PLY file of the C-alpha trace (Angstrom):
ply
format ascii 1.0
element vertex 653
property float x
property float y
property float z
element edge 652
property int vertex1
property int vertex2
end_header
-99.16 -41.81 101.13
-99.77 -42.37 104.83
-103.44 -42.57 105.61
-105.88 -43.40 108.33
-109.47 -44.30 107.66
-111.73 -41.69 109.26
-114.90 -42.54 111.05
-117.65 -43.70 108.70
-120.61 -41.58 107.88
-123.09 -44.21 108.99
-123.25 -46.24 112.16
-124.39 -49.85 112.40
-128.01 -48.92 112.00
-127.29 -46.92 108.90
-128.27 -43.59 110.45
-126.11 -40.52 110.37
-125.42 -38.53 113.56
-127.90 -35.70 113.72
-130.24 -37.32 111.16
-133.83 -38.35 111.63
-135.49 -41.51 110.33
-139.08 -41.21 109.14
-140.97 -44.36 108.12
-144.06 -44.18 105.91
-145.54 -47.63 106.39
-148.79 -48.75 104.74
-151.85 -49.63 106.75
-151.88 -53.43 106.70
-155.11 -53.93 108.64
-157.84 -56.05 107.04
-160.07 -52.99 106.60
-157.47 -51.06 104.59
-155.95 -52.73 101.51
-152.26 -52.03 100.90
-151.72 -49.34 98.29
-148.91 -49.68 95.81
-147.12 -47.64 93.19
-147.92 -43.96 92.75
-150.63 -44.09 95.44
-148.13 -45.30 98.04
-145.69 -42.54 97.12
-148.40 -39.87 97.24
-149.38 -41.09 100.68
-145.76 -40.76 101.85
-145.49 -37.26 100.36
-148.14 -35.93 102.75
-145.65 -35.75 105.63
-142.37 -35.55 103.71
-140.14 -32.50 104.38
-138.25 -30.37 101.85
-134.93 -30.91 103.67
-131.96 -32.86 102.28
-131.91 -36.58 102.90
-132.09 -40.14 101.62
-135.22 -42.05 100.63
-135.79 -45.79 100.32
-138.50 -47.49 98.27
-139.80 -50.61 100.04
-141.31 -53.66 98.30
-144.00 -56.13 99.30
-141.61 -58.41 101.24
-140.01 -55.51 103.10
-136.99 -55.49 100.79
-135.37 -52.23 99.71
-136.05 -51.69 96.02
-134.22 -48.41 95.50
-132.18 -45.86 97.44
-131.82 -42.24 96.37
-130.65 -38.91 97.76
-132.08 -35.46 97.32
-131.39 -31.84 98.13
-135.14 -31.43 98.73
-136.79 -34.75 99.52
-140.38 -33.81 98.78
-139.52 -32.20 95.45
-137.41 -35.14 94.32
-139.86 -37.86 95.38
-142.75 -36.04 93.71
-141.08 -36.72 90.35
-141.75 -40.45 90.82
-145.49 -39.83 90.56
-145.07 -38.77 86.91
-144.58 -42.21 85.38
-144.50 -41.02 81.77
-141.27 -39.11 82.43
-139.47 -42.03 84.08
-137.29 -44.65 82.35
-138.62 -48.19 82.21
-136.42 -49.33 85.09
-137.85 -46.72 87.49
-141.42 -47.26 86.28
-141.11 -50.92 87.31
-139.64 -49.85 90.63
-142.56 -47.49 91.34
-145.17 -50.16 90.57
-143.58 -52.51 93.14
-143.33 -49.87 95.91
-145.72 -50.17 98.88
-144.03 -47.80 101.36
-141.12 -45.41 101.84
-138.51 -44.62 104.48
-136.52 -41.40 104.59
-133.57 -40.11 106.59
-133.04 -36.37 106.74
-129.50 -34.96 106.75
-127.95 -31.55 107.26
-126.52 -31.24 103.73
-126.83 -32.87 100.34
-123.22 -34.07 100.57
-124.05 -36.00 103.76
-127.06 -37.45 101.94
-124.79 -38.62 99.11
-122.48 -40.42 101.55
-125.41 -42.04 103.35
-126.96 -43.10 100.04
-123.74 -44.85 99.02
-123.57 -46.59 102.40
-127.16 -47.84 102.11
-126.69 -49.05 98.54
-123.57 -50.99 99.43
-125.16 -52.63 102.48
-128.71 -53.23 101.22
-127.96 -53.96 97.53
-131.30 -52.68 96.15
-131.89 -54.23 92.74
-132.94 -51.01 90.98
-129.70 -49.19 91.85
-126.32 -49.35 90.15
-124.39 -51.77 92.37
-120.68 -52.10 92.96
-119.85 -55.76 93.57
-116.78 -55.34 95.73
-116.56 -57.25 98.99
-112.76 -57.40 99.12
-110.52 -55.58 101.53
-107.47 -53.90 100.06
-103.98 -54.63 101.37
-101.85 -51.90 102.89
-98.21 -51.64 103.87
-97.81 -51.19 107.63
-94.78 -49.91 109.52
-95.12 -50.67 113.23
-93.87 -47.89 115.49
-94.39 -49.17 119.03
-91.32 -51.41 118.85
-87.72 -50.11 119.14
-87.05 -51.79 115.78
-90.18 -51.29 113.61
-91.39 -54.06 111.34
-92.53 -53.66 107.72
-95.38 -55.98 106.70
-98.52 -56.46 104.66
-101.77 -55.56 106.42
-105.48 -56.11 105.86
-108.38 -55.13 108.07
-108.80 -52.54 110.75
-106.10 -49.91 111.19
-104.74 -49.45 114.68
-102.88 -46.71 116.49
-99.14 -46.88 116.80
-98.44 -47.69 113.16
-98.08 -45.95 109.80
-100.06 -47.27 106.85
-99.17 -46.79 103.18
-101.53 -47.63 100.36
-103.92 -49.00 99.42
-102.52 -51.51 96.95
-104.56 -53.22 94.27
-103.40 -56.72 95.22
-101.28 -58.71 97.65
-98.77 -59.24 94.85
-98.24 -55.47 94.55
-97.61 -55.21 98.31
-95.20 -58.12 98.30
-93.21 -56.55 95.47
-92.87 -53.34 97.47
-91.88 -55.24 100.62
-89.16 -57.05 98.68
-87.76 -53.76 97.40
-87.85 -52.22 100.88
-85.96 -55.21 102.23
-83.25 -54.85 99.61
-82.93 -51.09 99.93
-83.55 -50.35 103.61
-82.88 -53.75 105.25
-85.97 -53.54 107.46
-87.16 -56.57 109.34
-90.33 -58.42 108.30
-90.41 -61.00 111.11
-93.03 -60.87 113.88
-92.19 -59.56 117.34
-92.31 -63.11 118.75
-89.76 -64.37 116.21
-87.66 -61.25 116.76
-87.52 -61.87 120.51
-86.57 -65.55 120.14
-83.64 -65.13 117.72
-80.13 -65.91 118.94
-78.36 -65.62 115.59
-79.11 -63.87 112.27
-81.64 -65.50 109.96
-81.22 -66.27 106.27
-82.53 -62.84 105.24
-79.50 -61.27 106.83
-77.22 -63.66 104.99
-78.69 -62.64 101.62
-78.58 -58.94 102.57
-82.32 -58.47 103.00
-82.29 -57.57 106.70
-79.95 -55.65 109.00
-80.46 -58.24 111.79
-81.55 -55.90 114.61
-82.71 -59.02 116.51
-79.09 -59.86 117.40
-77.79 -56.28 117.64
-76.05 -56.21 114.25
-77.30 -52.62 113.92
-77.83 -49.95 116.53
-81.25 -48.54 117.30
-80.18 -45.11 116.02
-78.95 -46.48 112.67
-82.08 -48.60 112.29
-84.25 -45.56 113.02
-82.39 -43.76 110.21
-83.30 -46.59 107.81
-86.94 -46.40 108.92
-86.99 -42.65 108.29
-85.52 -43.17 104.82
-88.11 -45.85 104.04
-90.89 -43.46 105.05
-89.44 -40.77 102.78
-89.41 -43.21 99.90
-93.00 -44.38 100.49
-94.13 -40.76 100.68
-92.65 -40.04 97.25
-89.26 -38.49 98.05
-87.26 -41.08 96.11
-85.33 -38.50 94.06
-83.89 -36.94 97.21
-82.99 -40.41 98.53
-81.20 -41.35 95.32
-79.15 -38.14 95.50
-78.28 -38.85 99.14
-77.27 -42.44 98.37
-75.18 -41.29 95.38
-73.30 -38.73 97.48
-72.68 -41.31 100.24
-71.45 -43.82 97.64
-68.94 -41.32 96.25
-67.64 -40.50 99.72
-67.31 -44.21 100.53
-65.39 -44.82 97.30
-63.06 -41.86 97.95
-62.28 -43.24 101.43
-61.65 -46.69 99.87
-64.62 -48.22 101.70
-65.59 -50.22 98.63
-67.84 -52.63 100.50
-70.12 -49.82 101.69
-69.96 -48.20 98.24
-71.16 -51.47 96.68
-74.04 -51.68 99.17
-75.13 -48.14 98.34
-74.83 -48.89 94.62
-77.15 -51.88 95.00
-79.64 -49.74 96.92
-79.68 -47.15 94.13
-80.24 -49.89 91.54
-83.11 -51.36 93.57
-84.81 -47.96 93.76
-84.42 -47.48 90.02
-85.78 -50.97 89.36
-88.90 -50.29 91.38
-89.53 -47.07 89.52
-88.97 -48.67 86.12
-91.09 -51.75 86.84
-94.36 -49.81 86.91
-96.43 -49.41 83.78
-97.77 -46.04 84.85
-95.51 -43.73 86.85
-96.80 -40.21 86.23
-94.55 -37.48 87.51
-97.47 -35.06 87.78
-99.43 -37.29 90.20
-98.10 -37.94 93.67
-101.17 -39.36 95.42
-104.28 -40.08 93.42
-106.54 -42.65 91.78
-107.01 -42.92 88.02
-110.48 -44.28 87.24
-111.87 -45.00 83.77
-115.13 -46.60 82.61
-115.84 -48.38 79.33
-119.25 -49.59 78.12
-119.91 -52.27 75.53
-122.55 -54.89 74.94
-124.78 -53.61 77.73
-122.03 -54.06 80.34
-119.43 -51.77 81.86
-115.91 -52.19 83.19
-114.22 -49.70 85.50
-110.44 -49.75 85.92
-108.87 -48.19 89.02
-105.15 -47.41 89.19
-103.75 -46.57 92.64
-100.96 -43.97 92.47
-99.22 -43.36 95.80
-95.95 -41.55 96.34
-95.64 -41.10 92.56
-95.65 -44.91 92.07
-98.22 -47.25 90.63
-99.59 -49.51 93.38
-101.42 -51.69 90.87
-104.82 -51.67 89.24
-108.07 -53.58 89.51
-111.09 -54.06 87.24
-114.70 -53.78 88.46
-117.93 -54.76 86.73
-120.83 -52.88 88.36
-124.39 -54.14 88.02
-126.58 -51.77 86.01
-129.23 -51.67 83.31
-128.51 -51.09 79.64
-129.96 -47.57 79.64
-127.48 -46.20 82.19
-124.88 -43.76 80.84
-121.16 -44.09 81.45
-121.15 -40.89 83.52
-123.96 -42.12 85.80
-122.27 -45.49 86.28
-118.96 -43.83 87.12
-120.55 -41.36 89.56
-122.40 -44.15 91.39
-119.21 -46.21 91.46
-117.15 -43.42 93.06
-119.63 -42.87 95.88
-119.78 -46.58 96.74
-116.09 -47.33 96.14
-114.93 -44.80 98.74
-117.61 -45.73 101.27
-115.17 -47.87 103.28
-111.79 -46.46 102.30
-110.21 -42.98 102.41
-110.25 -41.10 99.10
-106.95 -39.67 97.83
-106.47 -35.93 97.29
-106.89 -36.35 93.51
-109.22 -38.53 91.42
-108.81 -38.50 87.62
-111.73 -39.78 85.54
-112.38 -40.25 81.81
-115.87 -38.73 81.74
-117.59 -35.53 82.77
-119.62 -36.45 85.84
-123.02 -35.11 86.85
-122.93 -33.14 90.11
-119.14 -33.39 90.20
-118.90 -30.53 92.73
-121.28 -32.35 95.09
-119.39 -35.62 94.71
-116.08 -33.86 95.36
-117.55 -32.27 98.50
-118.79 -35.65 99.74
-115.41 -37.30 99.19
-113.72 -34.39 100.96
-115.96 -34.99 103.97
-115.11 -38.67 103.83
-111.36 -37.97 103.69
-111.25 -35.08 106.14
-109.32 -33.00 103.59
-110.03 -31.71 100.11
-110.47 -34.26 97.32
-110.50 -32.99 93.74
-112.17 -34.84 90.85
-110.80 -33.90 87.42
-111.43 -34.92 83.82
-108.09 -33.98 82.21
-108.09 -32.84 78.59
-104.36 -32.75 77.77
-100.87 -33.54 78.99
-99.55 -36.42 81.04
-102.69 -36.72 83.15
-104.77 -37.21 80.01
-102.37 -39.94 78.85
-102.69 -41.73 82.18
-106.50 -41.63 81.96
-106.39 -42.94 78.39
-104.15 -45.78 79.55
-106.69 -46.71 82.23
-109.49 -46.47 79.64
-107.60 -48.84 77.33
-107.24 -51.31 80.19
-110.97 -51.05 80.93
-111.86 -51.67 77.28
-109.54 -54.66 76.94
-110.73 -56.19 80.22
-114.38 -55.84 79.19
-113.70 -57.34 75.76
-112.03 -60.33 77.41
-114.97 -60.73 79.79
-117.50 -60.54 76.97
-115.54 -63.11 74.96
-115.39 -65.42 77.97
-119.09 -64.88 78.66
-119.93 -65.78 75.07
-117.92 -68.99 75.36
-119.49 -69.71 78.75
-122.96 -69.15 77.30
-122.30 -71.74 74.58
-121.12 -74.24 77.17
-124.24 -73.70 79.29
-126.39 -74.15 76.19
-124.56 -77.43 75.63
-125.21 -78.49 79.25
-128.92 -77.77 78.78
-128.95 -79.81 75.58
-127.10 -82.79 77.11
-129.32 -83.02 80.21
-132.63 -81.96 78.64
-133.07 -78.64 80.44
-135.61 -76.11 79.15
-133.00 -73.32 79.17
-129.31 -72.86 79.98
-128.69 -73.17 83.73
-127.91 -69.97 85.62
-126.74 -71.68 88.82
-125.00 -75.06 88.90
-124.20 -76.50 92.33
-121.55 -79.21 92.62
-121.04 -81.29 95.79
-118.16 -83.41 97.03
-116.83 -84.94 100.27
-113.34 -85.34 101.71
-111.94 -87.31 104.65
-109.07 -89.64 105.60
-110.27 -93.03 106.82
-113.42 -91.32 108.01
-111.64 -88.70 110.13
-112.15 -84.94 109.78
-115.04 -85.36 107.32
-116.17 -82.33 105.32
-118.70 -81.77 102.56
-118.48 -78.81 100.20
-120.56 -77.03 97.61
-119.18 -74.97 94.73
-121.26 -72.89 92.31
-120.89 -72.37 88.57
-122.62 -69.44 86.85
-122.63 -67.68 83.45
-119.71 -65.56 84.78
-117.66 -68.62 85.78
-117.04 -69.93 89.30
-119.08 -67.97 91.85
-116.64 -68.28 94.74
-118.71 -66.04 97.02
-121.37 -68.77 97.05
-119.02 -71.63 97.98
-120.00 -73.40 101.20
-118.26 -75.76 103.65
-120.10 -78.31 105.76
-118.36 -79.94 108.71
-120.09 -83.30 109.13
-121.84 -83.23 112.52
-124.08 -86.30 112.56
-123.25 -89.72 114.01
-122.07 -91.25 110.76
-120.09 -94.44 110.27
-116.54 -93.36 109.37
-116.10 -93.38 105.61
-119.85 -93.57 104.79
-119.86 -91.21 101.80
-123.57 -91.74 101.17
-124.52 -90.62 104.68
-122.18 -87.62 104.42
-123.79 -86.53 101.16
-127.27 -86.95 102.65
-126.38 -84.73 105.61
-124.92 -82.00 103.38
-127.98 -81.93 101.10
-130.41 -81.94 104.03
-128.63 -79.00 105.61
-128.36 -77.04 102.38
-131.94 -77.46 101.08
-133.67 -77.93 104.43
-132.40 -74.61 105.72
-133.30 -72.76 102.51
-136.82 -74.16 102.52
-137.34 -73.31 106.21
-136.16 -69.73 105.67
-138.44 -69.32 102.64
-141.40 -70.66 104.62
-140.69 -68.38 107.58
-140.45 -65.29 105.35
-143.62 -66.15 103.45
-141.87 -65.82 100.09
-143.55 -67.43 97.11
-141.69 -69.05 94.23
-138.09 -70.17 93.98
-135.58 -68.65 96.44
-132.93 -66.47 94.76
-130.14 -68.99 95.42
-132.08 -71.97 94.05
-130.01 -74.12 91.64
-131.01 -75.16 88.15
-128.66 -78.15 88.09
-127.17 -80.32 90.83
-123.94 -82.11 89.96
-122.60 -84.70 92.41
-119.31 -86.58 92.27
-120.42 -90.19 92.27
-122.31 -92.91 90.48
-125.60 -94.73 91.00
-125.21 -95.04 94.78
-124.51 -91.36 95.36
-127.27 -90.42 92.92
-129.85 -92.53 94.77
-128.84 -91.14 98.16
-129.21 -87.55 96.99
-132.44 -88.26 95.08
-133.92 -89.72 98.27
-133.07 -86.56 100.23
-134.49 -84.23 97.58
-137.72 -86.26 97.29
-138.17 -86.24 101.07
-137.76 -82.45 101.15
-140.09 -81.96 98.21
-137.41 -80.58 95.88
-138.65 -81.65 92.46
-137.68 -78.72 90.23
-133.90 -79.24 90.30
-132.15 -81.41 87.73
-129.87 -83.96 89.44
-126.85 -85.46 87.66
-124.16 -87.82 88.96
-120.74 -87.93 87.34
-118.48 -90.95 87.83
-115.17 -91.91 86.23
-116.11 -95.54 85.74
-114.12 -98.72 86.44
-110.98 -97.62 84.57
-110.89 -94.23 86.35
-109.79 -92.52 83.15
-110.58 -88.83 82.88
-112.52 -88.29 79.66
-114.57 -91.47 79.97
-116.95 -90.28 82.69
-120.41 -91.80 83.02
-123.40 -89.55 83.70
-126.43 -90.61 85.75
-129.72 -88.71 85.46
-132.26 -91.26 86.66
-134.36 -90.67 83.54
-132.27 -92.73 81.11
-129.49 -95.32 81.24
-126.04 -93.96 82.17
-124.27 -92.45 79.19
-120.93 -90.98 78.13
-120.04 -87.92 76.07
-117.55 -87.79 73.24
-113.99 -87.61 74.67
-113.31 -84.19 73.11
-116.72 -82.65 73.69
-116.31 -79.07 75.15
-119.29 -79.73 77.42
-117.47 -82.73 78.89
-114.40 -80.58 79.59
-116.62 -78.00 81.30
-118.31 -80.60 83.50
-114.89 -82.01 84.38
-113.72 -78.55 85.45
-116.75 -78.19 87.70
-116.14 -81.62 89.24
-112.40 -80.96 89.67
-113.04 -77.57 91.29
-115.37 -79.20 93.83
-112.72 -81.86 94.48
-110.02 -79.19 94.96
-112.21 -77.18 97.34
-113.09 -80.32 99.33
-109.44 -81.30 99.75
-108.28 -77.82 100.80
-111.21 -77.55 103.25
-110.36 -80.94 104.74
-106.67 -80.07 105.06
-107.45 -76.76 106.75
-109.76 -78.46 109.25
-107.23 -81.21 109.93
-104.46 -78.65 110.49
-106.56 -76.91 113.13
-106.98 -80.13 115.10
-103.29 -80.98 114.81
-102.30 -77.82 116.67
-104.74 -78.52 119.48
-103.44 -79.80 122.78
-104.92 -81.40 125.86
-104.01 -78.17 127.61
-106.80 -76.45 125.64
-109.33 -78.42 127.69
-108.19 -76.95 131.01
-110.17 -73.89 132.20
-108.01 -70.82 132.63
-105.29 -71.93 130.20
-105.11 -69.47 127.33
-102.54 -69.12 124.54
-99.98 -67.30 126.73
-100.06 -69.83 129.58
-100.15 -72.73 127.13
-97.02 -71.40 125.42
-95.28 -70.89 128.77
-96.07 -74.46 129.88
-94.91 -75.99 126.61
-91.69 -73.95 126.71
-91.05 -75.14 130.28
-92.04 -78.83 130.01
-91.67 -79.48 126.26
-95.08 -81.08 125.61
-98.54 -81.66 127.06
-97.33 -85.05 128.21
-94.47 -83.37 130.09
-96.97 -81.05 131.77
-99.06 -84.03 132.82
-96.02 -85.75 134.35
-94.91 -82.63 136.28
-95.43 -82.40 140.01
-97.56 -79.75 141.69
-94.54 -77.81 142.93
-93.01 -77.81 139.44
-96.22 -76.43 137.98
-96.36 -73.67 140.59
-92.79 -72.70 139.67
-93.64 -72.34 135.95
-93.72 -68.72 134.70
-97.19 -67.18 134.65
-98.77 -70.04 136.62
-100.18 -69.20 140.05
-101.10 -71.69 142.80
-104.79 -72.01 141.81
-103.97 -72.58 138.14
-101.29 -75.12 139.00
-103.79 -77.09 141.12
-106.32 -76.99 138.27
-103.71 -78.34 135.83
-102.56 -81.05 138.20
-106.15 -82.06 138.95
-106.93 -82.34 135.23
-104.15 -84.88 134.69
-104.78 -86.66 138.03
-108.58 -87.06 138.38
-108.24 -89.11 141.60
-106.19 -86.40 143.32
-108.03 -84.58 146.10
-106.64 -81.12 146.97
-105.98 -80.52 150.63
0 1
1 2
2 3
3 4
4 5
5 6
6 7
7 8
8 9
9 10
10 11
11 12
12 13
13 14
14 15
15 16
16 17
17 18
18 19
19 20
20 21
21 22
22 23
23 24
24 25
25 26
26 27
27 28
28 29
29 30
30 31
31 32
32 33
33 34
34 35
35 36
36 37
37 38
38 39
39 40
40 41
41 42
42 43
43 44
44 45
45 46
46 47
47 48
48 49
49 50
50 51
51 52
52 53
53 54
54 55
55 56
56 57
57 58
58 59
59 60
60 61
61 62
62 63
63 64
64 65
65 66
66 67
67 68
68 69
69 70
70 71
71 72
72 73
73 74
74 75
75 76
76 77
77 78
78 79
79 80
80 81
81 82
82 83
83 84
84 85
85 86
86 87
87 88
88 89
89 90
90 91
91 92
92 93
93 94
94 95
95 96
96 97
97 98
98 99
99 100
100 101
101 102
102 103
103 104
104 105
105 106
106 107
107 108
108 109
109 110
110 111
111 112
112 113
113 114
114 115
115 116
116 117
117 118
118 119
119 120
120 121
121 122
122 123
123 124
124 125
125 126
126 127
127 128
128 129
129 130
130 131
131 132
132 133
133 134
134 135
135 136
136 137
137 138
138 139
139 140
140 141
141 142
142 143
143 144
144 145
145 146
146 147
147 148
148 149
149 150
150 151
151 152
152 153
153 154
154 155
155 156
156 157
157 158
158 159
159 160
160 161
161 162
162 163
163 164
164 165
165 166
166 167
167 168
168 169
169 170
170 171
171 172
172 173
173 174
174 175
175 176
176 177
177 178
178 179
179 180
180 181
181 182
182 183
183 184
184 185
185 186
186 187
187 188
188 189
189 190
190 191
191 192
192 193
193 194
194 195
195 196
196 197
197 198
198 199
199 200
200 201
201 202
202 203
203 204
204 205
205 206
206 207
207 208
208 209
209 210
210 211
211 212
212 213
213 214
214 215
215 216
216 217
217 218
218 219
219 220
220 221
221 222
222 223
223 224
224 225
225 226
226 227
227 228
228 229
229 230
230 231
231 232
232 233
233 234
234 235
235 236
236 237
237 238
238 239
239 240
240 241
241 242
242 243
243 244
244 245
245 246
246 247
247 248
248 249
249 250
250 251
251 252
252 253
253 254
254 255
255 256
256 257
257 258
258 259
259 260
260 261
261 262
262 263
263 264
264 265
265 266
266 267
267 268
268 269
269 270
270 271
271 272
272 273
273 274
274 275
275 276
276 277
277 278
278 279
279 280
280 281
281 282
282 283
283 284
284 285
285 286
286 287
287 288
288 289
289 290
290 291
291 292
292 293
293 294
294 295
295 296
296 297
297 298
298 299
299 300
300 301
301 302
302 303
303 304
304 305
305 306
306 307
307 308
308 309
309 310
310 311
311 312
312 313
313 314
314 315
315 316
316 317
317 318
318 319
319 320
320 321
321 322
322 323
323 324
324 325
325 326
326 327
327 328
328 329
329 330
330 331
331 332
332 333
333 334
334 335
335 336
336 337
337 338
338 339
339 340
340 341
341 342
342 343
343 344
344 345
345 346
346 347
347 348
348 349
349 350
350 351
351 352
352 353
353 354
354 355
355 356
356 357
357 358
358 359
359 360
360 361
361 362
362 363
363 364
364 365
365 366
366 367
367 368
368 369
369 370
370 371
371 372
372 373
373 374
374 375
375 376
376 377
377 378
378 379
379 380
380 381
381 382
382 383
383 384
384 385
385 386
386 387
387 388
388 389
389 390
390 391
391 392
392 393
393 394
394 395
395 396
396 397
397 398
398 399
399 400
400 401
401 402
402 403
403 404
404 405
405 406
406 407
407 408
408 409
409 410
410 411
411 412
412 413
413 414
414 415
415 416
416 417
417 418
418 419
419 420
420 421
421 422
422 423
423 424
424 425
425 426
426 427
427 428
428 429
429 430
430 431
431 432
432 433
433 434
434 435
435 436
436 437
437 438
438 439
439 440
440 441
441 442
442 443
443 444
444 445
445 446
446 447
447 448
448 449
449 450
450 451
451 452
452 453
453 454
454 455
455 456
456 457
457 458
458 459
459 460
460 461
461 462
462 463
463 464
464 465
465 466
466 467
467 468
468 469
469 470
470 471
471 472
472 473
473 474
474 475
475 476
476 477
477 478
478 479
479 480
480 481
481 482
482 483
483 484
484 485
485 486
486 487
487 488
488 489
489 490
490 491
491 492
492 493
493 494
494 495
495 496
496 497
497 498
498 499
499 500
500 501
501 502
502 503
503 504
504 505
505 506
506 507
507 508
508 509
509 510
510 511
511 512
512 513
513 514
514 515
515 516
516 517
517 518
518 519
519 520
520 521
521 522
522 523
523 524
524 525
525 526
526 527
527 528
528 529
529 530
530 531
531 532
532 533
533 534
534 535
535 536
536 537
537 538
538 539
539 540
540 541
541 542
542 543
543 544
544 545
545 546
546 547
547 548
548 549
549 550
550 551
551 552
552 553
553 554
554 555
555 556
556 557
557 558
558 559
559 560
560 561
561 562
562 563
563 564
564 565
565 566
566 567
567 568
568 569
569 570
570 571
571 572
572 573
573 574
574 575
575 576
576 577
577 578
578 579
579 580
580 581
581 582
582 583
583 584
584 585
585 586
586 587
587 588
588 589
589 590
590 591
591 592
592 593
593 594
594 595
595 596
596 597
597 598
598 599
599 600
600 601
601 602
602 603
603 604
604 605
605 606
606 607
607 608
608 609
609 610
610 611
611 612
612 613
613 614
614 615
615 616
616 617
617 618
618 619
619 620
620 621
621 622
622 623
623 624
624 625
625 626
626 627
627 628
628 629
629 630
630 631
631 632
632 633
633 634
634 635
635 636
636 637
637 638
638 639
639 640
640 641
641 642
642 643
643 644
644 645
645 646
646 647
647 648
648 649
649 650
650 651
651 652
């Protein structure tokens, strides 16, 4: 399926073209106390229209508590004044509301799209939330080059290329690229590599590329391969197989056995790709199969991407919701948010009857620019595909619940070992990495009841004037930046209590010295409600014999086979891994830097031209002024600037 993402419904401010924003703010003067709950909503209702739109409930700190849409705003919002008819979740939301904001729209479908956009951006805690901040990979076929390239793509789509997807993972895209290389011999190299080749690369030797870079194939023949690849990606693989089979027979009859063997291998590769998919429904060409499963107060949603009659992979999602939400409501909220930043397919199969399915289908059709149909199949192959997705959702949720139960026991053990009042919800682990004091970095990783919270990982490039290799000073700087900034932000916002990202346990990689350095920083900042623990391997450096420092008792060790010890080791090792990879990435960036980067007016293109001409930055510095002026892309003024940089005593005449 070739697709282009249409313009979003909302702009950067969240408003929809042609919509009006109306704010019902409370009177915050000293003479008028702020009203909350039902009174605040009744005050907003005085000027609220009956038109379609989106409403937002605002809390005491200006945060968005809840976002909803309505066909008639005033009628819908009035229902929130009848607390006895509301579920407990919404009753709590109403009591915390001090004001409302509404945006009117032309239709209810537009309101549904805007609601999904707001929920995804603002993350109101009383809504069902889709936790999905990942971009999905696509397959791109460039078309502005005489010999188009096939490649994996993430991010913004641009003109002059065809996009196929989305795919559930990078692995799924890579598998498809490998098949396309074997079958259609399309190039995967960049345009720069293509232009610099003087002989075929290894991919040509192993029959994965037709080597258009060195004219081993004509532009017309390559264009024919590109057209065939497009047909295949658009789902016309049966026709291609028939064409290849007929060509193979003709080649065999004319005794061109080498070409017949090539065509045979292409047919086998196509068959392998079709057979390798778990779900390959013949009745679905382009569509998504989406199933929800609830258990233990949680829900899992599995999404299978079917494009061109092939399975492009699947992904599991775990939306945030309360226990009283139904499967149908969770799935409906998921669909609206899931397609907020990606084009819907023409068909969406679900495993539950959805409320307002016609409205949701209309909204997705607006989002796509063409009709999108939402179906709950009852029989046949489509029903089997939905049941398969449902089984995957159930098994994924059962695995997650089992892992969560094991994680909960480990956190209970951590609380017991370190004397915490309750199991920690957020564990922050810190580590440093450097080589002889160069390229120093500090990192923070976060452990939670769901495992490693990689979205909360942080990197800290050491900025202060620190003696190279002074790990204590590095740790002090990292902790001052992490907690100092959080405390300043909390003070500026006037928030009371613990910030939402406040840790319950601080784990640092080090012994008594590291512990004292961090304790000093925390005491100076007034952080007294966070448990601090140092973990050190001891003199023998044997894993399993770690010493723990808490400052409240002598250092101690855990039993070598204690599960809590293994868990703490995993946390420490993950921080160490993240610190090393961060340090290596930072070091790699500096290695590719050149003295030419310091010269004004020298960008990547001119830098590349100079290095190609003179071989190195040193060669550029040794070149004469006339040689610099003769370099491609270098004019007289730029040449004088370069020469003056390497010869500070030179005075231009």
